[in-house]
N, C-alpha and C positions, 0 to 999 in steps of 0.2 A: 504494500500500500504506500503510495507516494505522499498523500495528503493526511494520512492518519496512521496510527499504529493499533492493530488489534491486540486484545488482551494477551493472546498467546505469543505475539510478536514482541512484547515489551522486553527490553534487555534486562530489566530488574526482576523479571518473573521467570524462573527456570521451570523445567519440567516437573520437579518435585512440588513446587508451590502450586503450579497449575493443576496437578493431580489432586492435591488436597482441596483446592477450591471446587473442583468438579465433584469430589466426593461429598463435600458439605452441601452443595447444591442438590445432589441426588438425595441425600439424607433429608433435606428440608422438603423436597417434593414428596418423599415417602410419608413424612409427618402430615403434610396437607392431605394426602390421599387417605390416610388413616382417619383424620378428622372428618373428611367428607363422607367416607363410608359409614362411620358411626352415626353421622347426622342423617344419612339416607335410611339406615336400618332402624334408627330410633329405639335401640335396645342394647343392653350389654351383650357381648358376643365373645366366644372363645377365641384365643389367640390363633389357633389353627384355622378357624373359619375366617378370621380377620386377614390372615396372610393370604388365603385364597382370594378373598374379596378384593384385595389391593394388588394381587398378582406379584407377591414378594416372597422371598425365601422365609421359612418359618424362623430360622435363626436370626435373620435381620429384623424381622417384625418383633420378635421377643426382645431383642436388644433395645430397639426404639421404644417399645412399650414400657420396658423397665425404666428407661431414662425419663419418659413422660410421666410415669407414676411417681418417680422420685421428685419431679418438679411440681407435682400437684395438678398437672394438666389432665391426667387420666387417673382413674381409680379402679382397683380390682373389686368386682361385685360378686355377690352370691357366695359360692363355695371357694372363691379366690381364683377360679380358672377362667373367669370372664372379665372383660374390661369395658369401661364406659367413661364418659367425660367426668372430669374431676371438678371439685368445688372452685378451684382457682379460675377455671374458664367461666364459671357462673359469675364470679366477682368481676372479671374483666368485662363480661357482658353488661353487668350493672353499671360499670364505669362508662361504657358506650352509651347506655340509655341516658345517664345523667349528662353526658357531654354532647348529645345530639338533640338539638332544640326541636327539630321536627318530630322525632320519635317521642320525646318527652311530652310535648303538647298533644301529639296525636293520640297517645295512650289515654290522656285525660278526656279528649273529645270522644273517643270510642266508648269509654266507660259511661260518660254522660249520655250519649246517644242511646246506648242500650237501656239505661235506666229510664230514659224519657219514653222510649217506644215499646219496651218490653221484648224487643227483637234482638237476635244475635247480630253483633256489630263487629267489624274488623278494620284494621289498618293494614294495607298490603303494599308491597314494593316488588321491584325486579331484583332477583338474586340469581346469578349464574344462569340467566336465560329462562328462569322459571318465575311464575307468580308465587310469591311467598307471603304468608300471613305473619306479620311481625308483631301484631298484638290482636287479641280477640277477647270479647266480653260476651258471655252467654246471655240469652234472653231469659225472661221469666216464665215462658210457657212450660206447662207440665211435660210436653214433648220437646226435649231439647234437640236443637239442630246441631249436628256434629261440626265442630270447628276447633282447630288446634293451632296455637302459636308455633311457628317454625315449619308448618306444613307447606310443602312445595308441590304445585300442580301445573301441568302444561298450560300455557297461556290460552290456547283456543277453548279450553274448558270453562273459562270464566268471563264474567262481565268486565272485571278489572283488567284482564289481559287485553281487551279491545281498547281500553283507555291508555294503558301503560305503553302501548306501541303507537299511539296516535302521534303523527308528525314524522314518523320514520319513513324512509323510502322503501319501496317494495323489495328491493334487493336485500336490505337490512332485515326486513321482516322474514324473508325466506331463509336467511342465514340462521335466524333464531328459532324457527319452527321446523321440526322434523316431521317426517311422514307419520311416525308413531304418535306425535303430539296431536294429530288430527283425528285419531281414533278415540271416540268417547268411551267411558267405562262400560256402556251397554253394547259396544261393538259398532255403533253407527260411525260413519266416517264423514267428517266435514270436508267441504271443498275449500281449498286454499283461497280461491277467488272470492268465495262467499265470506270467508273470514276477513280478508283484506277489505271487502266492501263494508263489513260490520265495523271495522276500525275507522273507516272514513265517516260512517254515519255517527258513531260515538263521538268522534272529534267535532263534528258540526253541531250535534245536539247538546253536547256538554255533559252527557251522562250515558249509562248503558244499562239495559235490563235483559237478562237471559233467563230462560226457563228450562228446567229438566235436562241440563247438560251433565252435571256431575252425578245427580240422581234424579229420579222421577218425581220427587216430592217437594223440591224446593226451587225457588227462583232467587236470583241475586240482583240487587240494585247497587250500582257503583257510580261514584262521582269522583272527578279528578282533583288532586291536590297539586298545585303548581309551585315550583321553586323559582320559576322565571316565566315571562310571557311565552306561552306555547310549549313549555317544557313540563311534562307530567312527571313529578317526582314520586308520587304515591297515589293511592286511592283510598277512599273510605267506602265501606260496603255495608249493606244490610242483607242478611240471608233470611228469607221468609218462606212460609208454606206456599206451595205453588198455586193453591186455590185462593190466595189473598186477592180481594176484589180490586178492580181497576181504580175505584175511588180511593181505597186505602193505600194502594201502591203509589198513586199520585201524591197523597198526603206525605207518605214516607219519603218520597223523592224530594219534596220541598225541604223537609228537615235535613235530609242527607246532604243536599247541595249547599244549604246554608252552613252546615258544620264544615264541609270541605272547603268552602270559600273562606271561612274564617281561619282555617288552618293554613290555607295558601298564603294569606297575608303574613302569617307568622313564620312561614318556611324560609 
């Protein structure tokens, strides 16, 4: 290279140092893979199954797990042969909540909206190309609608997904949505063109309502939270029974959009 020097070409970094750097990078990637796998499985898991899940040698996985347990980032669970996230990660997560103004205010808005309406309310964001519930507050109905913080769902399955992708070019949307994402839990397949059309409609109306996508019993109402003009940073949602009347749905949309607009000013 005439105008620059690559890392491996620097005269002050020899083969030994470069090998150490590469080993550290590989180790860090393994740690991230372990965290992502545990997040996806949502349960404590044996080290052997963990090694298979991240496609790593058992000995390497055991060594990494032992170091992470010593650091408090992972903990041994049950009979001591399974591993899951540790308390220190929870504390780091609480630090993030305290330091993130949008999330801190959003949690309060979601809780208030749930108390006001009696319906399940959520704050959702994009994470790793998935719709992710970052905070959820259950409604007061005897029949509780399932919703869990941390749950990640393919974007086409949700009303929020149609808002979170608003403003993106078609090529960017295609990069984020796989063929598997277009297959609903009941086996129905959405057409990509229809999904992209829904995104354009949601952008122009300023809200989105979907029915019977994730299950046959609920519909989702979503409104955008903006961090800048035209940039959707998050969504606020209400998950309600699918037989909720049109009048009631319209009333809930008004409240939902008011809360989302208020949160947008604070974002």
